[in-house]
Every structure is written in C-alpha cells, then in structure tokens.
C-alpha positions in Angstrom: 96.6 85.0 138.0 99.8 86.7 140.4 101.7 89.8 139.4 104.6 88.4 137.5 102.6 86.7 135.1 100.4 90.0 134.1 104.1 92.0 133.7 105.2 89.4 131.6 102.2 89.6 129.2 102.2 93.3 129.7 106.1 93.1 128.3 105.2 91.0 125.5 102.3 93.0 124.3 104.7 96.1 124.2 107.4 94.3 122.7 104.7 93.5 120.0 103.8 97.2 119.3 107.4 98.5 119.2 108.0 95.6 116.4 104.9 96.5 114.7 105.8 100.2 114.6 109.0 99.4 113.5 107.8 97.0 110.5 105.5 100.2 109.8 108.3 102.6 109.8 110.6 100.5 107.4 107.6 99.9 104.9 107.1 103.7 105.0 110.9 104.0 103.9 111.0 101.5 101.4 113.1 99.4 103.3 111.3 96.4 103.6 111.2 95.2 99.8 113.7 92.6 99.0 116.8 93.3 96.7 116.0 93.1 92.9 118.8 90.7 92.1 121.3 91.9 89.7 120.5 95.1 87.7 121.7 97.4 84.9 121.8 101.4 85.8 120.4 103.6 82.8 120.0 107.7 83.9 117.2 110.1 82.5 117.4 114.0 83.1 113.8 116.0 84.3 113.7 119.3 84.7 111.7 119.2 87.7 111.4 115.6 89.7 109.4 117.2 92.5 109.5 114.9 95.5 111.4 112.0 93.9 113.7 110.3 96.3 116.5 107.9 95.9 115.1 104.4 96.4 111.8 105.4 94.7 110.4 102.6 93.0 110.6 102.6 89.3 107.3 100.6 87.7 106.1 99.7 84.4 102.5 98.4 84.2 102.0 98.6 87.8 104.9 96.3 88.4 108.1 97.3 90.4 111.0 96.4 87.9 113.7 98.8 89.5 114.5 101.6 92.2 116.3 104.8 91.9 119.7 104.7 93.0 120.4 108.3 93.0 119.6 112.2 91.9 122.1 114.2 91.3 121.8 118.1 89.8 123.6 119.0 86.2 125.0 122.3 86.5 125.4 122.5 82.5 121.8 122.0 81.6 119.9 122.8 85.0 118.5 119.6 85.6 118.2 116.5 87.7 119.9 113.7 86.6 118.1 110.8 88.0 119.8 107.4 88.1 117.8 104.1 87.9 118.9 100.5 89.0 116.6 98.2 86.4 116.3 94.6 87.2 118.0 92.6 84.4 114.9 90.3 84.2 113.3 93.3 82.3 115.0 94.4 79.5 113.4 97.8 77.9 113.9 99.6 74.1 116.1 102.4 73.8 112.8 104.6 73.2 111.5 104.0 76.3 109.4 107.2 78.0 110.2 107.6 81.8 107.3 109.6 83.6 107.4 110.7 87.5 103.9 110.0 88.7 102.5 110.1 92.3 100.5 107.1 93.7 97.3 108.9 94.9 96.7 112.3 95.0 99.2 112.8 97.7 101.4 109.7 98.0 104.8 108.9 96.8 106.4 109.8 94.0 107.8 107.0 91.5 109.1 106.4 88.0 107.0 105.0 85.5 108.4 103.4 82.5 106.7 103.1 79.2 108.3 101.0 76.5 108.7 102.2 73.3 108.7 99.9 70.0 112.8 100.0 69.3 114.3 96.8 68.4 117.4 98.0 70.4 117.4 97.4 74.3 118.5 99.7 76.8 121.8 98.5 78.1 124.4 99.3 81.3 124.9 103.5 81.4 123.1 104.4 78.6 120.0 107.6 78.8 116.6 108.0 78.5 115.9 110.7 76.3 112.0 110.9 76.7 111.3 112.1 80.2 108.3 113.7 81.3 108.3 115.9 84.8 106.9 115.2 87.9 103.3 117.2 88.1 103.7 119.8 90.9 100.1 120.2 92.7 101.0 124.0 94.0 101.9 124.8 90.6 98.7 123.3 88.8 96.2 124.9 91.7 97.9 128.6 91.1 97.6 128.3 87.4 94.0 127.0 88.1 93.2 130.2 89.8 95.2 132.3 87.6 92.8 131.2 84.8 89.5 131.7 86.8 90.8 134.8 87.8 91.6 136.0 84.3 88.4 134.8 82.7 86.0 136.5 85.6 87.6 140.1 84.7 87.2 138.8 81.0 83.7 138.1 81.4 83.5 141.6 83.4 84.8 143.5 80.6 82.8 141.8 78.2 79.5 142.2 80.0 80.4 146.2 80.3 80.9 146.3 76.6 77.5 144.3 75.7 75.4 146.6 78.2 76.7 150.1 77.3 76.3 149.0 73.6 72.6 147.8 74.6 72.0 150.7 76.8 72.6 153.3 74.2 70.4 151.9 71.6 67.1 151.5 73.8 67.8 155.4 74.3 68.0 156.0 70.8 64.5 154.5 69.8 63.1 156.4 73.1 64.3 159.7 72.2 62.7 159.4 69.0 59.1 158.8 70.1 59.2 160.5 73.3 56.3 162.1 75.2 57.8 165.3 75.6 57.9 166.2 72.1 54.4 166.6 72.1 54.2 169.3 74.7 53.2 172.5 73.3 51.9 171.7 70.3 48.2 172.1 69.0 45.9 169.0 68.8 45.6 169.6 64.7 49.3 169.2 64.7 49.1 165.9 66.7 45.8 164.6 64.7 48.4 165.4 61.7 50.8 163.2 62.9 
C-alpha cells in the first residue's frame, strides 16, 4: 500500500471516532430522542428536586411519556415548580402521583408518573398536587450515620447502667458471707453457726 491510501484509511477511522464521540455526547445529553409530537403541559411543585434537569424524561411504567420542560423557583412557597410536557397520546387522571426517581444508584433523575383512579383527566395547564421529592443520597447517608451513632451511645449507657446494678448485687451477697467475718471468733462460735 502506498502512503496516500494509508493516510486515507487513517482519516476515515478518525472521522468515525469523532462521529461516535459526538453520538455518545448527544445520547448522554438526552438530545438523541425524537420529538414526542403534540403535548400538553402540567406542573408539579416539589420541595427538593435533587439533580433533576430540564429535558429529563417523564416516565410511566418505564415508558417515556414526556419531558421536563422547565424548572423554576416559587418564592412564595419556597418550592421548585417543574413544568412537564406530556404526549397527548397518554392521558393521565387528575389524581396522578409525580415522584422523582434516580435511574440506578448514581444515574440521572427522572419523573415517574403513577396514575390514580380519577375519571377526570389532566388537561393543559393543570397542576399535579400529589408529589414526592427526590431522595438525596448524602442526606440518607448522614441520617444513617447519625442513627448508628445514637444507637451506640444508647447501648453504652444501657450497658453501664446494667453493669452498675449487677455489680452491686454480687457485692451485697459477698458481704453477707465473707470469710473475714470469722476472724477472731472461737471455734465454738464457728461450730454454733
């Protein structure tokens, strides 16, 4: 093979590598999914959204039914207001639950919708009132460690109070039947006992 052919093949492989990296970056950024057609917008308030981002998926039963349109802060209620664009093909009852979940242990966060039993469906501009905040991993770990620390101090205080009460009981029995009580008594006194 001559030098020009080798350079051409190297150029082709470099171009394929750059295209693969670009495709991977778009996949990670949720930019590869196709548009979901006509949507209706609903909102939901959360006290803590964790790492939820705009364009995060909205899923129901594991199926992507929409996307997070935007996230704002309401200064009156001190809550995050999340706007959801839901595909019109998927109607949900008014008493639907909106929960923030994490894909895997450290994966991206998404909103999961759990349909209620109401006959009236959500419409454009409605608000989902029943929500559950994101679980913050750092908060769970600190709570776990705090609970473990308080359990160990409770166990230590129980053990010291129990051992203190047990140690006085044998001492009382030992004082009643001490061999030192017999010192200085005659053998007749010992026999009388």
